[in-house]
C-alpha positions in Angstrom: 79.7 68.2 88.6 82.7 70.5 88.7 83.0 70.0 92.4 83.1 66.3 91.9 85.8 66.6 89.3 87.9 68.9 91.4 87.4 67.1 94.7 90.0 67.5 97.4 91.0 63.9 97.2 91.4 64.0 93.4 93.3 67.4 93.3 97.0 67.2 93.3 99.3 70.1 94.4 102.0 69.0 92.0 100.8 71.1 89.0 100.6 74.3 91.2 104.0 73.6 92.7 105.5 73.1 89.2 103.9 76.4 88.1 105.4 78.2 91.1 108.8 76.7 90.3 108.4 77.8 86.6 107.5 81.3 87.7 110.5 81.6 90.0 112.8 80.2 87.2 111.4 82.6 84.6 111.8 85.5 87.0 115.4 84.6 87.9 116.3 84.1 84.3 114.7 87.5 83.5 116.8 89.2 86.2 120.0 87.6 85.0 119.3 88.5 81.4 118.2 92.0 82.3 114.9 91.5 80.6 112.1 93.5 82.3 109.4 91.7 80.3 110.6 88.3 81.3 110.6 89.2 85.0 107.1 90.5 84.6 106.0 87.2 83.0 107.6 85.3 85.9 105.8 87.4 88.5 102.5 87.0 86.6 103.0 83.2 86.6 103.5 83.4 90.4 100.3 85.4 90.8 98.4 82.9 88.7 99.8 80.0 90.8 98.8 81.8 94.0 95.3 82.3 92.7 95.0 78.6 91.8 96.1 77.7 95.3 93.3 79.9 96.8 90.7 78.5 94.4 91.8 75.0 95.0 91.6 75.5 98.8 88.2 77.0 98.5 86.9 74.2 96.3 88.4 71.6 98.6 86.5 72.8 101.7 83.3 74.1 100.1 80.3 72.3 101.6 82.6 69.9 103.4 80.8 68.3 106.4 84.1 67.7 108.1 85.8 70.8 109.5 89.5 70.3 109.9 89.8 72.8 112.7 89.7 71.7 116.4 86.5 72.3 118.3 88.3 74.8 120.6 89.5 76.9 117.7 87.5 80.1 116.7 84.8 79.0 114.3 85.4 75.3 114.9 82.6 72.8 115.5 
């Protein structure tokens, strides 16, 4: 059921892109303000966004019958 909800065609990259933008913004504001904690929070947000990208990519291609790689690529077909 979870795979159905988070299918590749239903999953948008917009929330993750916004999360990346938020992390960069918080990190830059932290640098400008001289707040070490704010910079750490911005970096943590970027790590969470990266993890979400990896999980989303894994879910999108898990048990997918169609492999997007060309047949002459290593592991293709």
